[in-house]
Steps between C-alpha positions, in 0.01 A plus 500: 500500500811724480493579868832508692569171679616557857529134602460174318533124568389198298144538650457862612548843333462838661447803273543870583198713416634824649715614792268353760284242316583139407312214338607137506412187319568156647452133419213403735633149539809640679351796680350525853207708379258311278318637193147637520441362153496837326206632701496847640835644392564740216835677457443817294796669332461835310730541194574784259478298171248217534542382138878458537472322830234259362711430193807426726292269716369323196854452360600345834217248477304638796161479323363847570121547450378742228509873585158625604350833610407536865213724616740718702662633180789254480626230270591167657623150440566217746752225568449208735779360719545121538249493792234691304544840662411786263768760414330794348706733279332833422551841349279805552345642185623844400 
């Protein structure tokens, strides 16, 4: 996802979102916290060039959804992590 990796093992990766925010992805089989099966969690990331980000994700084989218009005047597509959690990538309309 082109986020800086702060820490990585063969089953866990921690990404830096900004100076004080992190997000991590882990293999559930080896973690102490079990999956919620993709229910109830959405990570939303705002970007400046939605089309370029989607194209990059597609080239990496991450299977992004189609870009759609949201009622709050934004364009958005989604990715899903291995446990089914939604990662929403969006850009405000000018």
